DRENDO-1510 file (C-alpha; in Angstrom, 1 decimal, always signed):
<recs>
REC; n; res; u; v; w
REC; 1; MET; +16.6; -15.8; -48.8 .
REC; 2; LYS; +18.4; -19.3; -48.7 .
REC; 3; LYS; +18.9; -20.9; -45.2 .
REC; 4; TYR; +22.2; -22.7; -44.1 .
REC; 5; ARG; +23.1; -25.2; -41.7 .
REC; 6; ILE; +25.9; -27.1; -40.1 .
REC; 7; LYS; +24.9; -31.0; -39.6 .
REC; 8; THR; +27.3; -32.9; -37.4 .
REC; 9; ILE; +27.3; -37.0; -38.1 .
REC; 10; LYS; +29.4; -39.5; -36.3 .
REC; 11; CYS; +31.9; -41.0; -38.0 .
REC; 12; TYR; +33.2; -44.4; -37.2 .
REC; 13; VAL; +37.3; -44.8; -38.1 .
REC; 14; VAL; +39.2; -47.8; -37.2 .
REC; 15; GLY; +42.7; -47.0; -37.1 .
REC; 16; ALA; +46.0; -49.0; -36.6 .
REC; 17; ASP; +48.9; -48.1; -34.9 .
REC; 18; LYS; +52.5; -49.1; -35.8 .
REC; 19; TYR; +52.1; -52.5; -33.5 .
REC; 20; GLY; +49.0; -53.5; -35.5 .
REC; 21; CYS; +46.5; -52.9; -32.8 .
REC; 22; GLU; +43.1; -51.6; -34.0 .
REC; 23; ASP; +41.3; -48.8; -32.3 .
REC; 24; LEU; +37.8; -47.7; -33.2 .
REC; 25; TYR; +37.5; -44.1; -33.3 .
REC; 26; VAL; +34.3; -42.1; -33.1 .
REC; 27; ILE; +34.9; -38.4; -34.6 .
REC; 28; PRO; +32.1; -36.2; -36.1 .
REC; 29; LYS; +31.7; -35.2; -39.7 .
REC; 30; TYR; +30.3; -31.9; -40.2 .
REC; 31; LYS; +27.9; -31.5; -43.5 .
REC; 32; VAL; +27.3; -28.2; -44.7 .
REC; 33; GLN; +23.7; -27.8; -46.2 .
REC; 34; VAL; +21.6; -25.5; -47.8 .
REC; 35; LYS; +17.8; -26.0; -48.0 .
REC; 36; ILE; +16.5; -25.7; -51.3 .
REC; 37; LEU; +12.4; -25.8; -51.5 .
REC; 38; PHE; +11.9; -28.0; -48.7 .
REC; 39; VAL; +15.3; -30.4; -49.4 .
REC; 40; TRP; +18.5; -30.3; -47.3 .
REC; 41; ILE; +21.0; -30.7; -49.7 .
REC; 42; THR; +24.8; -31.1; -48.8 .
REC; 43; VAL; +27.7; -28.9; -50.3 .
REC; 44; LYS; +30.5; -30.0; -48.7 .
REC; 45; SER; +31.5; -32.3; -45.7 .
REC; 46; PHE; +34.6; -31.8; -43.6 .
REC; 47; ILE; +36.0; -35.0; -41.8 .
REC; 48; ASP; +39.3; -34.7; -39.8 .
REC; 49; MET; +40.7; -36.2; -36.9 .
REC; 50; ASP; +41.6; -32.2; -35.7 .
REC; 51; THR; +37.4; -31.8; -34.9 .
REC; 52; ASP; +38.0; -27.9; -34.0 .
REC; 53; TYR; +39.7; -27.4; -37.8 .
REC; 54; ALA; +36.8; -29.3; -39.5 .
REC; 55; LYS; +34.3; -27.4; -37.7 .
REC; 56; ASN; +36.1; -23.7; -38.0 .
REC; 57; CYS; +36.3; -25.1; -42.4 .
REC; 58; ALA; +32.7; -26.0; -41.5 .
REC; 59; GLU; +31.6; -22.1; -40.3 .
REC; 60; GLU; +34.3; -20.6; -42.8 .
REC; 61; LEU; +32.3; -22.1; -45.7 .
REC; 62; ILE; +28.9; -20.9; -44.7 .
REC; 63; GLY; +30.1; -17.4; -44.2 .
REC; 64; ASN; +31.6; -17.4; -47.5 .
REC; 65; LEU; +28.1; -18.7; -48.8 .
REC; 66; LYS; +26.3; -16.0; -46.9 .
REC; 67; GLU; +28.3; -13.5; -48.0 .
REC; 68; GLY; +28.0; -14.5; -51.9 .
REC; 69; ILE; +31.6; -15.0; -53.0 .
</recs>
């Protein structure tokens, strides 16, 4: 049986507003990984300013992988 996990990594994004002021944003990056032998391999990464959406996409992918779709 294959093992799956979601690994969360911090991403640093520099964004500029309409006035030219730059801000540093820290948003999570969700990696869906599968364990093959003794190595974790990334299947897909999800990153979005809406962190709930990115996490839901990662959880949905894991659900689909477990079902075998």
